[in-house]
N, C-alpha and C positions, 0 to 999 in steps of 0.2 A: 127240315133244316135244323133240327134240334140237337146238333152235335155239341160236344164239349168245346169250351172256349180254350184258346191257347193262352199261355202265360202273357204273351205280348198283347193279346186282346184284353185280358183281365187287367193288366197294368195300365193300358190306355183308358179303360173305363174308370178304374180306381183313381188314377191321377187326374182325370177330367172332373170327377166328383169332388176331389179335394180342391182343385182349382176353382170350381164353381162356388164351393163353400168359402174359399178365401176371398173371392171377388165380392160376394154378397156381404159377408161379415165385416171385411175391411172397409168397404164403402159405407156401410151403415155406421160403423164406429167413427170413422174420420168425419163423415158429414155431421153426425151428432155432436162430436167434439167441437167442430168449427161453428156450428149453429148455437149450441147451448153454452159452451165454455170457450169462446174465442180468445179470451185474454189469459187463459191458463198457460203456464210455461211447460206443461207436460202433455204427453199423448200416450195412447194405448194402441197396440197393434197386434193382430192375430198372425201376422206374417211369420215371425220366428217360430211360433207354435206349430203352424201348419207345415212350415218347411222342415222342422224337426221331426214331426210325425212321418212325413213322406220320406225323409232321410232314412229313418228306421225301416220303413216298409219297402222302399225301392232304391236306397242308396243315392248315388249322384243324380238321379232323376229329379231330386228335390231342387236342383238348379232352376228348373222351369218355374217352380212355385216361388223361389226366391226373387227371380227377376220379375215375374208377373206381380208379385206382392208389391215390389217397389213401384211399378208402373201404376197399379191400382191406387196405392197410397197417394202418389203425387197427383193423379187424375182427380181423386176425390177432394184433395186440397186445392185443386185448380192451380197447380204449380206450373213452372216454366220448363223449357227444354233442358236446361242444365240440371234441374232437380230430377227430371226423368232419368238422365244418365247417372247422376250420383246415386240415386236410390236403386235403380235397376242393376247397375254394375256393382255398386257397393254391397248389395245384399248377397252377391255371389260368394263373398268371403265366408259365408256359413259353410261352404264346402270344406273349409279347413278343419271342421269338426268331424267330418265323415271318417277319416282314418282311425280316430279314437273309437267311434261307434263300431267300426269293423273289427278293430282289435279286441275290444272288450266284449262285444256281442250284445245283441238286443236283450238277452235274458238278464244280463247284469243290471239293466235299467229297472227291471221288475224286482230284483232281489235286493238291491242296494240303493237306499234313498239318497245317499251322498252322490253316487254316480249319476242318478237321475237329475239331481240338483245341478251338478257340474255340467251335465250335457245341456240342460236348458239354459243355464247362465252363459255357457261358452257360445251357444248358438246365437243368443241375443248380442253378446259382446262382439262376436266375429262380425255380425251384420253392422253393428255400430262402427266398429273400426274400419270396415270396408267402405262404408259411406263417408266416414271422416277422411280416409285416404283419397277417395274419389273426389270429394269436395276440395281437398287440398290441391289435387291435380287440376281441378277446374278453376282454381284461383281464389278459393275462400281463404281469408287470412287465418293463420294458425290459432289465434285467440277465439275464433268463432267455432272451432272444432269441438270444444267441450260440450256445446249444446247437443251434439249428436248422442252423447251419453246421458247427460242430465235430463234432457226433455223426454227421454224414453225409459226412465227408471221404472215406471209402473208396469211396463211391458215385461220386465223380469218376473214380477209376481204373477202376472197374467199367464205368461208362458209356463211357469212352474206349476201353477194350478191345473192348467189344461193337460200338461204332460202327466201329472199325478193321476188325474181322472182317467186318462187313456190307459194307464197301467192297470186300472180296475176293470176295463172293458176287454173281454176276450177277443184277441186277434187284432186289436187296433194298433197297439204299439208293438208290432211283431214283424219280423222279416216275412214278407208275403209268400215267398217260395216255401218257407217252412210252414207257414199257416196253411197253404193249399195242400201240402203233403199231409199235414196233421188232420185236416177235415176230410180228406179223401181216404185216409187210413186211420179209422178211430182207435185202433189198437196200438198206434205208434206211441213210443215213449216220449216224455217231455211235452205233454199236451198244452202247456202254457196257460191253462185256465187259472184264474185267480179266485 
């Protein structure tokens, strides 16, 4: 039964591995923050970084990771039902960045540091805005919405560093259909190696 995997099978395995990484790292980070720094007004999350990487690799399939990330974050914080909805649904706003990635192409993220910076920052900002809008719809007063941006400021830096690192790793921040074609045809132009 040693046949080749289909793209659908490869995508399922790849997305599952990224989901597993997201669950483990987000749980550890949130639990560490709540145990070691419970009074701090900031938090760090791997959700935007993982969502951004999966967005480049598989496009809108990153929605699964955005929602899962929100659920994992709230579960690790031991939040309530409203928070599950706010974070789960709000994180879907990251999909607003997908048309920009599609238009510019994943290659531009490797060639242009400013584009990479904007991609990471917009992914985090879109998630924050989505959560703020979801919270507003759930009845959070408008003055409380600023906390969605200010408490998550360190996540910008964290996301940008992770994205920069992934540009240095062959095939990680690359459309996976292109990557599979490239590794199956070594003579193919635009090998994407860094």
